[in-house]
C-alpha positions in Angstrom: 5.6 -53.9 1.0 4.5 -50.3 0.3 3.4 -48.0 3.1 1.0 -45.1 2.6 0.9 -42.4 5.2 -2.7 -41.1 5.3 -1.6 -37.8 6.8 -0.1 -34.6 5.4 1.5 -33.9 8.8 5.2 -33.2 8.6 5.5 -34.1 12.3 4.3 -37.6 11.6 6.7 -38.0 8.7 9.5 -36.9 11.0 8.5 -39.3 13.7 8.5 -42.2 11.3 11.9 -41.2 10.1 13.2 -41.5 13.7 12.7 -45.3 13.4 14.0 -45.5 9.8 10.7 -45.4 7.9 10.0 -43.3 4.9 6.5 -43.7 3.5 6.2 -44.7 -0.1 3.3 -42.3 -0.6 1.6 -39.5 1.3 -2.2 -39.3 0.9 -4.1 -37.1 3.3 -7.7 -37.9 3.8 -10.3 -35.3 3.2 -13.0 -35.9 5.8 -15.3 -33.7 8.0 -13.4 -33.4 11.3 -16.3 -31.8 13.2 -17.0 -33.5 16.6 -20.4 -34.9 17.1 -22.6 -33.4 19.7 -21.6 -34.6 23.2 -18.8 -36.8 21.6 -16.1 -37.5 24.2 -12.4 -36.8 23.2 -11.3 -40.5 23.0 -14.3 -41.6 21.0 -13.8 -38.6 18.7 -10.1 -39.2 18.0 -10.7 -42.9 17.4 -13.5 -42.1 15.0 -11.3 -39.6 13.1 -8.4 -42.1 12.7 -10.9 -44.8 11.5 -12.7 -42.5 9.1 -9.3 -41.4 7.6 -8.4 -45.0 7.1 -11.7 -45.7 5.5 -11.6 -42.6 3.2 -8.4 -43.5 1.4 -8.5 -46.1 -1.3 -5.3 -48.2 -1.5 -4.3 -51.8 -1.7 -1.1 -50.9 0.2 -0.5 -50.8 3.9 -2.1 -47.6 5.1 -1.3 -45.7 8.3 -3.6 -42.9 9.6 -3.7 -41.1 12.9 -5.4 -38.3 14.7 -4.5 -36.3 17.8 -6.8 -34.3 20.1 -6.1 -32.1 23.1 -8.8 -32.0 25.8 -9.7 -30.4 29.1 -12.1 -32.7 30.8 -14.8 -33.5 28.2 -14.0 -30.4 26.1 -12.1 -30.9 22.8 -9.6 -28.2 21.9 -9.1 -28.6 18.2 -6.9 -26.7 15.8 -7.6 -23.0 16.5 -9.1 -21.1 13.6 -7.4 -17.8 14.4 -5.0 -16.1 16.8 -7.8 -15.1 19.2 -9.0 -18.7 19.5 -5.4 -19.9 20.0 -4.9 -17.4 22.8 -8.2 -18.6 24.4 -6.9 -22.2 24.3 -3.6 -21.2 25.9 -5.4 -19.3 28.6 -7.6 -22.3 29.3 -4.6 -24.6 29.4 -2.4 -22.3 31.5 -1.5 -23.7 34.9 -3.5 -26.8 34.3 -3.2 -30.5 33.4 -4.8 -31.7 30.2 -5.0 -34.8 28.1 -3.5 -35.4 24.7 -5.0 -38.5 23.0 -3.6 -39.9 19.7 -5.3 -42.8 17.9 -3.7 -44.6 14.9 -5.0 -47.1 12.4 -3.2 -49.5 10.2 -5.2 -51.0 7.4 -4.5 -53.4 4.6 -7.4 -54.6 2.6 -10.3 -55.4 5.0 -8.0 -55.8 8.0 -7.9 -52.7 10.2 -6.1 -52.5 13.6 -6.3 -49.5 15.9 -4.4 -48.3 19.0 -5.0 -45.3 21.1 -2.6 -43.6 23.5 -3.5 -41.1 26.1 -1.0 -38.9 27.8 -1.3 -36.2 30.5 0.4 -32.9 30.1 1.0 -30.1 32.7 1.3 -26.6 31.3 2.9 -24.0 33.5 1.0 -20.8 34.3 1.5 -18.5 31.3 2.0 -14.8 31.5 0.2 -12.5 29.1 3.6 -11.7 27.5 4.3 -15.4 26.9 0.9 -16.0 25.3 1.3 -12.9 23.1 4.8 -13.9 22.0 3.7 -17.4 21.2 0.7 -16.2 19.2 3.0 -13.9 17.2 5.3 -16.8 16.5 2.6 -18.5 14.5 3.6 -21.9 15.8 0.1 -22.5 17.1 -1.3 -22.8 13.5 -2.6 -26.2 12.6 -1.8 -27.6 16.1 -4.4 -29.3 18.3 -4.9 -27.3 21.4 -3.0 -24.3 19.8 0.5 -25.4 20.8 3.4 -27.6 19.7 5.3 -29.5 22.4 8.1 -30.2 20.0 8.6 -26.5 19.3 8.8 -23.3 21.4 5.9 -24.4 23.6 8.3 -27.1 25.1 9.3 -24.2 27.5 5.7 -24.2 28.8 5.5 -27.9 29.7 7.2 -28.9 33.0 5.7 -32.4 33.1 4.2 -35.2 31.0 2.9 -38.6 31.9 2.7 -40.9 28.9 4.2 -40.9 25.4 6.0 -37.9 24.2 5.8 -39.1 20.6 2.0 -39.5 20.9 1.7 -35.9 22.1 3.7 -34.8 19.0 1.3 -36.8 16.9 2.3 -40.5 16.5 3.1 -42.9 19.3 6.1 -44.7 17.9 6.0 -47.8 20.2 2.5 -48.6 19.2 3.1 -47.7 15.6 6.1 -50.0 15.3 4.1 -52.8 17.0 1.2 -52.4 14.5 3.5 -52.3 11.5 5.4 -55.4 12.6 2.0 -57.2 13.2 1.4 -56.7 9.4 4.9 -58.0 8.6 6.3 -54.5 7.8 10.0 -54.4 8.8 11.2 -51.7 11.2 14.9 -50.9 10.3 15.6 -48.8 13.4 18.9 -47.8 11.8 17.9 -45.0 9.5 18.0 -47.2 6.4 14.7 -47.0 4.4 12.4 -49.9 5.2 
């Protein structure tokens, strides 16, 4: 059985590799990721994962996902520039926020979806820490303007939920969905 990863994210490929899975093909969906007016974070991330799954044409097993960082009802997407990244970090500094990842697995007309919400506490950041992080460039392409699996790990004293979901793909739920479609999980590093 062939697996198509409907994401260009290197983080998602790396996470799949942790459980011994190498996708047979990478095919990122090209969709409009603009939140709808008054759309709540969970509804938004679930819609994005579904729309990605629906936008890619394949007869193979297709895995798509989307991750969003939110403060209350406010979605903090991928910052467009260093100034917006710094604004996001200032807003997250010293506060708890949510990271929600939704994934879809589709083969033919059968689509199954799971959503995982985690809570993350960020320490109070100094201006020097924010400036250094912005200069690192690590914020680029990251929801909320930070990467917990990178240097920003030093900013996160506590999480409640799934670490792999915060990185971008909840592995427990992903493995369960894959197995529900009959896709074998090797868990030993050997390609599936």
